[in-house]
C-alpha positions in Angstrom: 30.3 -23.0 -10.8 27.9 -23.0 -14.0 24.5 -21.9 -13.0 21.5 -24.3 -14.0 19.7 -23.6 -17.2 16.2 -23.2 -16.9 14.1 -25.5 -18.6 12.4 -24.9 -21.7 8.8 -24.5 -20.3 10.1 -21.7 -17.8 11.7 -20.1 -20.7 8.9 -20.1 -22.8 6.8 -18.9 -20.1 9.2 -16.1 -19.0 9.0 -15.1 -23.1 5.5 -14.9 -23.1 4.8 -12.7 -20.0 7.9 -10.4 -20.8 5.8 -10.0 -24.2 2.8 -9.3 -22.7 4.2 -7.0 -20.3 6.1 -4.8 -22.9 2.6 -4.5 -24.9 1.5 -1.9 -21.7 4.9 -0.7 -20.7 7.6 0.9 -22.4 10.5 -1.5 -23.1 12.9 0.3 -20.7 10.6 -0.3 -17.7 10.4 -4.0 -18.3 13.6 -5.5 -16.8 14.0 -9.0 -17.7 17.9 -9.6 -18.3 19.2 -11.8 -15.6 21.8 -9.4 -15.1 19.7 -6.6 -14.9 17.0 -8.3 -12.5 20.0 -9.3 -10.1 19.2 -5.7 -8.5 16.3 -6.9 -7.4 16.7 -10.0 -6.0 16.8 -8.6 -2.3 16.4 -5.5 0.1 17.9 -4.4 2.8 17.5 -7.9 4.6 20.4 -9.1 2.5 20.9 -12.3 4.0 18.2 -14.0 1.8 18.2 -13.2 -2.4 16.1 -14.8 -5.3 16.2 -13.3 -8.6 12.9 -12.6 -9.9 11.1 -13.9 -13.3 11.2 -10.0 -14.5 10.7 -6.6 -13.1 8.4 -3.4 -13.8 9.0 -0.2 -13.6 5.3 1.6 -14.4 5.0 5.5 -14.0 1.5 6.1 -13.8 -1.6 4.4 -11.8 -2.9 3.3 -15.2 0.7 1.0 -16.1 -0.1 -0.4 -12.6 -3.5 -1.4 -13.0 -2.7 -2.9 -16.7 0.6 -4.6 -15.3 -1.6 -6.4 -12.6 -4.4 -7.5 -14.9 -2.1 -9.5 -16.8 -0.2 -10.8 -14.0 -3.4 -12.0 -12.4 -4.7 -13.6 -15.9 -1.5 -15.3 -16.2 -1.2 -16.7 -12.8 1.8 -15.0 -12.1 2.7 -13.5 -8.2 3.5 -9.9 -7.7 6.0 -8.5 -5.2 5.5 -4.6 -4.8 8.7 -2.8 -4.2 9.2 0.7 -2.6 13.2 1.9 -2.6 14.2 -1.8 -1.2 14.9 -0.5 2.2 13.0 -3.3 4.2 14.7 -4.9 7.1 12.4 -7.7 7.0 12.7 -9.3 3.2 9.0 -7.7 2.7 10.5 -7.3 -0.8 12.0 -10.5 -1.4 10.8 -12.0 -4.6 10.2 -15.5 -5.9 11.7 -17.0 -8.7 8.4 -16.8 -10.5 7.5 -13.8 -9.5 7.4 -10.0 -11.1 8.5 -7.2 -9.1 6.7 -4.3 -9.4 8.8 -1.2 -8.4 7.4 2.2 -7.8 10.2 4.0 -8.1 9.1 6.2 -11.2 5.7 6.9 -9.5 7.1 10.0 -7.5 5.4 13.1 -8.4 3.6 15.7 -6.0 -0.2 15.6 -7.3 -1.7 18.2 -5.0 -1.0 20.4 -2.1 -3.2 21.9 0.1 -1.9 24.2 3.0 -5.5 24.9 4.0 -6.6 21.5 4.8 -3.3 20.3 5.7 -2.6 17.8 3.1 -0.6 16.9 0.3 -1.3 14.1 -2.5 1.8 12.1 -3.8 2.7 9.3 -6.0 3.8 6.4 -3.7 7.2 5.8 -5.1 8.4 9.6 -3.7 10.8 9.4 -0.7 9.7 10.3 2.4 11.9 13.2 3.1 11.2 14.6 -0.1 7.7 15.1 1.4 8.9 17.5 3.7 11.2 18.9 1.4 8.0 20.0 -0.9 6.3 22.1 1.9 8.9 23.0 4.1 9.3 26.6 2.3 6.0 27.3 3.4 6.9 26.0 7.1 5.4 22.8 7.0 6.6 19.1 7.5 5.3 15.6 7.3 6.0 14.0 10.6 6.9 10.2 10.4 10.4 10.0 9.8 12.2 6.6 9.9 15.9 6.4 9.4 16.0 5.8 6.1 13.8 8.7 5.1 16.4 9.9 2.7 15.6 7.0 0.5 12.5 4.7 1.9 9.3 5.5 -0.5 6.1 6.4 0.7 4.7 2.9 -0.8 7.0 1.0 1.7 6.0 3.2 5.0 2.6 2.5 4.3 3.1 -1.0 3.2 5.2 -1.5 7.0 3.1 1.3 8.8 6.6 2.9 9.5 7.3 5.2 12.5 10.3 7.0 13.4 12.3 9.0 15.9 9.5 11.5 16.2 6.4 9.0 16.2 6.3 9.7 20.1 4.4 13.0 19.6 3.4 12.2 16.0 2.3 8.9 15.6 3.3 6.3 12.7 2.2 6.2 9.6 -1.3 5.2 10.1 -1.9 8.3 12.1 -1.2 10.7 9.3 -2.4 8.6 6.6 -5.6 10.5 4.9 -6.4 8.4 1.8 -4.8 6.1 -1.1 -5.4 5.1 -4.6 -5.0 1.4 -4.5 -4.8 -1.1 -7.3 -6.1 -5.0 -6.6 -4.7 -7.9 -8.2 -7.2 -8.0 -10.8 -6.3 -4.5 -11.9 -9.2 -2.8 -10.2 -8.3 0.7 -9.1 -10.1 1.7 -5.8 -10.3 5.1 -3.7 -10.0 4.8 0.1 -10.0 7.8 2.4 -9.4 10.6 1.0 -8.5 14.4 1.9 -10.5 14.3 5.3 -9.9 12.6 8.6 -11.9 9.5 9.7 -14.0 8.5 6.7 -17.4 7.0 7.1 -17.7 3.4 6.9 -15.5 1.0 7.4 -12.0 1.5 8.1 -10.3 0.0 5.5 -7.6 2.7 5.5 -6.7 1.0 8.6 -6.7 -2.4 7.2 -4.4 -1.4 4.3 -2.0 0.4 6.3 0.5 -1.9 7.5 -0.8 -4.7 5.4 3.0 -5.5 3.5 1.7 -5.8 -0.1 -0.4 -8.3 0.7 -4.1 -6.6 -0.2 -3.2 -4.4 -3.1 -0.4 -1.7 -4.8 -0.6 1.7 -3.1 0.0 4.0 -6.3 -1.0 7.5 -4.7 -1.5 8.7 -0.8 -3.1 11.9 1.0 -0.8 12.4 3.8 -1.4 15.0 6.7 1.0 17.5 6.9 1.5 19.9 9.8 3.2 23.3 10.7 6.7 23.1 11.9 6.6 24.1 15.7 8.1 27.1 16.8 11.2 25.5 17.9 13.0 22.6 19.3 15.9 21.3 21.4 17.5 17.9 22.2 19.3 17.0 25.3 22.2 14.3 25.5 22.1 11.7 28.9 24.9 9.1 29.4 24.0 6.8 32.0 26.5 3.6 33.3 24.2 0.7 32.1 21.4 0.1 29.7 19.5 -0.8 32.2 19.2 2.7 34.3 18.7 3.9 31.0 15.6 2.3 30.3 14.6 3.1 34.1 15.4 7.1 32.9 12.9 6.7 29.9 10.5 4.8 32.1 10.0 7.8 34.8 10.0 10.4 32.0 6.8 8.9 30.5 5.4 8.1 33.9 5.9 11.9 35.0 3.4 13.1 31.9 6.2 14.5 30.0 5.4 14.5 26.2 8.7 14.7 24.5 8.6 14.5 20.9 11.5 11.6 20.7 13.5 9.7 23.0 15.8 7.7 21.6 18.2 5.3 22.7 22.1 4.1 21.7 24.1 2.0 23.8 28.3 1.8 23.9 28.9 -0.4 20.7 26.6 1.8 19.0 28.0 5.3 20.2 31.4 4.2 19.6 30.5 3.4 15.8 28.1 6.2 15.3 31.2 8.5 17.2 33.8 7.3 14.8 31.3 7.6 11.5 29.6 10.8 12.0 31.8 12.8 14.9 28.5 14.3 16.7 30.2 14.8 20.1 28.5 12.2 21.7 29.8 10.8 25.1 31.4 8.0 25.8 29.2 5.8 27.7 27.5 2.3 28.4 23.9 3.9 27.2 22.9 7.3 25.8 19.1 8.8 25.6 18.7 11.8 23.0 15.3 13.5 24.6 13.9 16.1 22.3 11.2 18.8 23.3 9.5 21.6 21.2 7.3 24.6 21.6 7.7 28.2 22.5 11.1 28.6 24.3 9.2 28.9 27.4 7.6 25.6 26.9 11.0 24.2 25.7 13.1 25.6 28.9 9.8 24.0 31.1 9.7 20.9 29.8 13.3 20.3 29.9 14.0 21.6 33.5 11.5 18.8 34.6 13.1 16.0 32.3 16.4 16.9 33.4 15.4 16.7 37.1 14.2 13.1 36.4 17.7 12.3 34.7 19.5 13.5 37.8 17.7 10.9 40.0 19.4 8.3 38.0 23.0 9.8 38.0 23.8 10.7 34.5 27.5 10.5 33.6 26.5 13.6 31.4 23.6 15.6 31.0 24.1 18.5 28.2 21.6 20.7 26.3 22.1 21.6 23.0 23.2 25.5 22.8 22.3 26.0 19.1 20.5 24.7 15.9 24.0 23.4 14.6 24.7 21.3 17.7 21.1 19.8 17.7 21.4 18.9 14.0 24.8 17.3 14.8 23.1 15.5 17.5 20.4 14.1 15.2 23.0 13.4 12.8 24.4 10.6 14.6 21.2 9.3 15.4 20.1 8.9 11.6 23.8 7.6 10.8 23.4 4.9 13.4 22.7 1.8 11.1 24.7 3.0 8.3 28.0 3.4 11.0 27.4 -0.2 12.2 27.3 -1.7 8.7 30.4 -0.3 8.2 32.1 -2.5 11.2 30.2 -5.5 11.1 27.2 -7.9 9.4 24.2 -7.3 11.7 20.5 -8.2 11.9 18.2 -5.7 13.2 15.1 -6.6 15.0 11.9 -4.4 15.5 10.1 -5.7 18.8 7.7 -3.2 20.6 7.2 -3.4 23.9 5.5 -1.4 27.1 7.7 1.3 28.0 8.1 0.3 31.5 9.5 -3.1 30.6 12.6 -1.7 29.1 15.1 -2.5 32.0 13.7 -6.0 32.1 13.9 -6.7 28.3 17.5 -4.9 27.9 18.7 -7.1 30.8 17.4 -10.3 28.9 19.0 -9.1 26.0 22.3 -8.9 27.6 21.7 -12.4 28.8 20.8 -13.5 25.3 23.8 -12.2 24.2 25.9 -14.4 26.3 24.0 -17.6 25.8 24.5 -17.3 21.8 28.2 -15.7 22.0 26.7 -12.9 19.8 27.4 -9.3 20.5 24.1 -6.9 20.3 24.1 -2.9 19.6 21.4 -1.5 20.8 19.6 1.8 19.0 15.8 2.3 19.1 13.1 4.4 20.0 12.9 4.1 23.3 9.8 6.6 23.8 7.4 4.2 22.4 9.6 1.2 23.2 10.0 0.3 19.8 13.4 -1.9 20.7 15.8 -2.2 17.7 18.6 -4.4 18.8 21.6 -5.3 16.0 22.8 -8.6 16.3 26.5 -9.0 14.9 27.2 -12.0 13.3 30.1 -12.8 10.5 27.9 -13.4 7.3 31.0 -15.2 6.1 31.1 -17.9 9.2 29.5 -21.0 8.8 26.6 -21.3 11.3 26.8 -17.7 12.2 23.4 -16.9 10.0 21.4 -19.4 11.8 22.6 -18.9 15.4 21.8 -15.0 14.8 18.0 -16.1 13.7 17.9 -18.3 16.8 18.7 -15.4 19.1 16.4 -12.8 17.5 13.7 -15.4 17.8 14.0 -15.4 21.5 14.2 -11.5 22.1 11.2 -11.4 19.6 9.4 -13.8 22.2 10.7 -12.0 25.3 9.0 -9.0 23.6 5.6 -10.7 23.4 6.1 -12.1 26.7 6.0 -8.9 28.2 3.1 -7.6 26.8 4.4 -6.2 23.4 4.2 -7.7 19.7 7.1 -9.1 16.8 6.8 -5.8 15.1 6.8 -2.0 15.3 7.3 -0.7 12.3 9.6 -3.2 10.1 6.9 -5.5 9.2 7.0 -9.3 9.6 7.8 -9.9 5.9 10.0 -13.3 5.9 12.0 -12.4 9.0 9.4 -13.3 11.7 6.5 -15.0 9.3 7.2 -18.2 11.3 6.7 -16.1 14.8 3.3 -15.5 14.0 2.1 -18.1 16.2 4.1 -16.5 19.3 1.7 -14.0 18.9 -1.6 -14.6 17.3 -3.8 -17.6 18.1 -5.1 -19.7 15.5 -8.4 -17.4 15.2 -6.6 -14.4 15.1 -4.7 -15.9 12.2 -7.5 -17.1 10.5 -9.4 -13.4 10.8 -6.2 -12.2 8.9 -6.4 -14.7 6.3 -9.8 -14.1 5.7 -8.9 -10.7 4.9 -6.3 -11.5 2.4 -9.0 -13.6 0.9 -11.1 -10.6 0.2 -8.7 -8.5 -1.3 -6.7 -11.2 -3.0 -8.8 -14.5 -3.5 -5.7 -16.0 -5.5 -3.4 -15.2 -3.5 -0.9 -13.6 -5.8 0.3 -10.6 -3.9 3.3 -10.9 -2.2 4.1 -14.6 -1.7 5.8 -16.8 1.1 5.1 -13.2 3.5 3.8 -12.0 6.7 2.0 -16.0 7.4 4.0 -19.3 7.9 4.4 -21.0 4.8 2.1 -24.0 6.0 -0.6 -21.5 6.4 0.1 -19.5 3.1 -0.1 -23.0 1.3 -3.1 -23.7 2.4 -4.2 -21.1 1.2 -2.6 -20.7 -2.4 -3.3 -24.2 -3.6 -6.7 -24.5 -3.7 -6.7 -20.7 -5.0 -4.2 -22.3 -7.9 -6.7 -25.3 -8.7 -9.2 -23.0 -8.6 -7.9 -20.6 -11.4 
């Protein structure tokens, strides 16, 4: 089948914009050939694809500013893109948009161990931030499962967390300042090499704003001293609900592990075949890690194991070496990739009160029966950040739509029990039509007004976060006034 030929007006507009972008960027940093822009037509939510008008790869804040000035003047939408690992369609382009990728903004700009911060360009990968400071026994705490590939820019956009966020918090708790470029090319500095800057908490507004307010080009991040030691324990249970109850009891006891991770049988089996981490074959598995001095670790794990024994675990195994600990975490970090080898899936991201884990896990099981789709659960149980993976066949007509309907019901359940639609993946396009399930009209209007202030023309990351009917009510008047 032949692809439709773009009309002359569209081609002329594209040629003009590409020519203008080449005036401020090297030729190799402007990508416009349809075959080459195909690499940017989706992110990790691969069910949806759309080739952009063009893609640009600037290397400095000044180049980002120049690109945005051109797009602002031309009325061209811009979609910021980190490493493209978004699971909610956060970097999905529209056909009339320019992708602005920050992959070449990857340098370390400053490291200060005395004041415990590092300043990096936003395209630097999450894991490489720790790599830049680990020789001095420091680390950067947020550790999403995609940390080998995901960019700090995307972490800030989605307020990413990770396995160790139970103790150290998510990105917003470790972000001290940003350099950000507004849609009209204005460069602003917010926060800095200190915590709790005076005035309005604009940093809190920007972190988690999903590229709706500006393009972050530099970030000042809090770094921490590595703990004296850490040790995980594996716990196997006969059911998801019992494992969820164990998590609730650990938190209720006042113990603060550095991480509590949950995996159910489908995920255990896939991960074990992939990573061979030595996991027990059971219905549900918890990985609980604590840290501190040897005496502190022994005390905490002793209490945690006492709690676990009340739930009749089928296996309770404490790591006996650093190599064994690394193997345990290799399995957990490999979970999403392992599942991807055996099935198409959609990964959700609802967050709930920890006490509601047994109820929600039971509800997911019932929804699985109702829709006839299997679910694999792997998530950050300590802070209730659910990541159910709904398994479907992308080549089977109607399966994707069925998967989306089931996902919507799971997320509504999360909101119903006092949780929220997203913990760290963002809203993107995946959850935009569910925003009314969590927010009132007044809540939504307050968010829209923030967007109005930062991006009056509504050109940044279009068609994301808000329902399309709401977005149209803002974009159309903005376009008419331009």
